[in-house]
C-alpha positions in Angstrom: 78.6 133.1 45.0 78.9 131.5 48.4 78.7 127.7 48.9 76.9 126.3 51.9 77.1 122.6 53.1 73.9 121.4 54.6 73.5 118.1 56.6 70.1 118.9 58.2 67.0 121.0 58.0 68.3 123.4 55.3 68.0 120.4 52.9 64.2 120.4 53.5 62.2 122.1 50.7 59.8 123.7 53.2 62.7 125.3 55.1 64.3 126.5 51.8 61.0 128.0 50.6 60.4 129.8 54.0 64.0 131.2 54.1 65.0 131.7 50.5 61.7 131.7 48.6 63.0 129.0 46.3 64.0 125.4 46.2 67.8 125.0 46.1 69.7 122.6 43.9 73.0 121.2 45.0 75.4 118.3 44.9 76.2 115.6 47.4 79.4 115.8 49.3 80.8 115.0 52.8 82.8 116.6 55.6 85.5 114.7 57.5 86.5 115.5 61.1 83.0 116.1 62.4 80.3 114.0 64.0 76.6 114.7 64.0 75.0 115.4 67.4 71.5 116.6 68.3 70.1 119.7 69.9 66.6 120.6 71.0 65.2 123.7 69.2 62.9 126.1 71.2 62.8 128.9 68.7 59.1 129.1 67.5 60.0 130.2 64.0 62.5 127.4 63.4 60.1 124.9 64.9 57.3 126.0 62.6 59.5 126.1 59.5 61.3 122.8 60.1 58.5 120.9 61.8 61.2 119.3 64.1 62.1 119.9 67.7 65.4 118.0 67.5 67.9 119.2 64.9 71.3 117.7 63.9 74.4 119.7 64.8 78.0 119.2 63.7 80.5 118.7 66.4 84.2 118.9 65.5 86.1 115.7 66.4 89.3 116.2 64.4 89.2 112.5 63.5 89.2 112.0 59.8 87.4 108.6 60.2 84.4 110.7 61.2 82.4 111.8 58.1 79.1 113.6 57.6 77.2 113.4 54.4 75.2 116.3 53.1 74.5 118.6 50.2 76.4 121.7 48.9 74.2 124.5 47.7 75.3 127.7 45.8 73.5 130.6 47.3 73.6 134.4 47.2 75.2 136.6 49.9 71.6 137.7 50.8 70.6 134.0 51.2 73.6 133.3 53.4 72.5 136.1 55.7 69.0 134.6 55.7 70.5 131.2 56.6 72.4 133.0 59.5 69.1 134.3 60.7 67.5 130.9 60.6 70.2 129.1 62.6 69.8 129.4 66.4 72.6 130.6 68.6 73.9 127.0 69.3 75.3 127.1 65.7 78.3 129.1 64.4 79.1 129.5 60.8 82.6 128.6 59.8 84.6 127.9 56.7 85.5 124.3 55.9 86.9 122.1 53.1 84.8 119.1 52.1 86.0 115.7 51.1 85.8 116.7 47.4 88.1 119.7 48.1 85.3 122.2 47.8 85.6 125.1 50.2 82.3 126.3 51.7 80.5 127.5 54.8 79.1 125.1 57.4 77.1 125.5 60.6 78.6 123.7 63.5 78.3 123.6 67.3 79.8 126.5 69.2 83.1 125.3 70.7 81.6 125.2 74.3 78.3 123.5 73.4 
C-alpha cells in the first residue's frame, strides 16, 4: 500500500472524509530539505472541502536544516488517485525519504512555482 506524507489539509478529517470516505490514521514524521510556503486556492471544490483559501505548499530548499513536520498515512492506490484529484495543479506528487527513513509520496510545489 502506498504511503503519503501530509503536512497540510489532507490531515483534516473533513478533507479525508470528502476524498476517501474515511478518517485516516497515521504516524508523525518529518521531511528535511523542504520549507513550507503558501498558495492561494481558487478551486471551488478544494475551497469547500478544506474551508481554507490559503494552503501550505512544500518548496524544495535542499538545506537539511529545513524540516517540515507532518503525518504519514497508509492509503490504497485508489485513494492515492483521489488525493491526486484533490490537489490543484500547483502541486506535483513526488517520491521522498522522510527523517525516519520511510519512503513515501509527497505533494510539493512545481519546480517553476
